KEMAR-205401 format. One record per atom (N, C-alpha, C): z, x, y. Coordinates in steps of 0.2 Angstrom, whole numbers, plus 5000, padded with zeros to 4 digits. Atoms other than C-alpha are relative to their C-alpha. Last residue first. Layout:
% residues N
ZXY
...
% end
This chain:
% residues 76
500349944997
567752685706
500550035005
500050014992
568652575694
499750065003
499649954996
568052575676
500049995007
499350025000
567552415667
500450055004
499950064995
565752435670
500749985001
499849984993
565852605663
500049955004
500550014995
565952535645
500250025007
500149944995
566952625633
499549995005
499449974999
567552475623
500050055005
499949945003
565952385625
500650035002
500049944996
566052205630
500150064996
499449965000
565652075617
499950065004
500149934997
564351945620
500750035000
499549984995
564651795608
499750075003
499949934998
563451705597
500450015006
500249955005
563151545587
500150075002
499750025007
563951395596
499850064995
499349985000
563551475613
500449984994
499949935000
561751465610
500750024999
500249964994
561851275607
500150074999
499549974996
561851175591
499750045006
499850054995
560751065580
500650025004
499350015001
560751195566
500349945005
499950015007
558851205564
500849974999
500450065002
558551185583
500249984993
499650064996
559951315587
499649944998
499350015003
559251435573
500349945004
500150035006
557451415580
500649994996
500250074999
557951445598
499949974993
499450044997
558951605593
499849935000
499650015006
557351665583
500749965002
500350045004
556251635598
500449984994
499850064997
557451725609
499749944996
500450034995
557151875598
500349935002
500650035002
558451965588
499749965006
500350054995
559752095593
499449974996
500649974996
560752175579
499749955004
499950014993
562452105574
499550035004
499849934997
562252185557
500249995007
499449975003
562352015548
500250065003
499550044998
561051945561
500750034997
499949994994
559852085557
500649975003
499749945000
559952055539
500250035007
499350015003
559651875541
500450065000
499650034994
558151915552
500749994998
499849954996
557552035538
500449975006
499449975002
557551895526
500350055004
499949965006
556151815535
500750024999
500049934999
556051665547
500150044994
500749975001
555551485545
500050075002
500249974993
557151395552
499350045000
500050064996
557351285536
499750035007
500650045002
556951435524
499949945005
500749975000
558051555533
499449964998
500249994992
559451435536
499450035000
500250074998
559451385517
499850015007
500650015003
559551575512
499749935003
500549974996
560951595524
499350004998
500149935002
561851465515
499550035005
500749975001
562351295523
500050074998
500149995007
563951195521
499350024999
500650045002
563851145539
499850004993
499850074998
565651215543
499449954998
499550025004
565151375533
500249935001
500350015007
563551395542
500549974995
500350065000
564551375558
499649984994
499450055000
565751515554
499649935000
499850005007
564151625550
500649954999
500550035004
563451575567
500250004993
499950085000
565151605576
499449974996
499550035005
565151785569
500049935001
500250065003
563451825577
500549974996
499750025006
564151955589
499849934998
500050075002
563152035603
500349994993
500350025006
563452195612
500049934998
499850065003
563852245630
499649994993
% end
């Protein structure tokens, strides 16, 4: 299963906030923004910081996406 931060970027648009503004307000590095853009994992501390900054919940900024070739979906 992978993570998608597509919801985060939609929320940024809705709140008229740039990724640079989020970075400064939440207090993390540009590397975190790059990881989010690549849908790479980030720490729970980062997720919490984003949620506090944007006044939202975790489900407002990320989705879990099932892998297409996941063995979890195969019948035994």
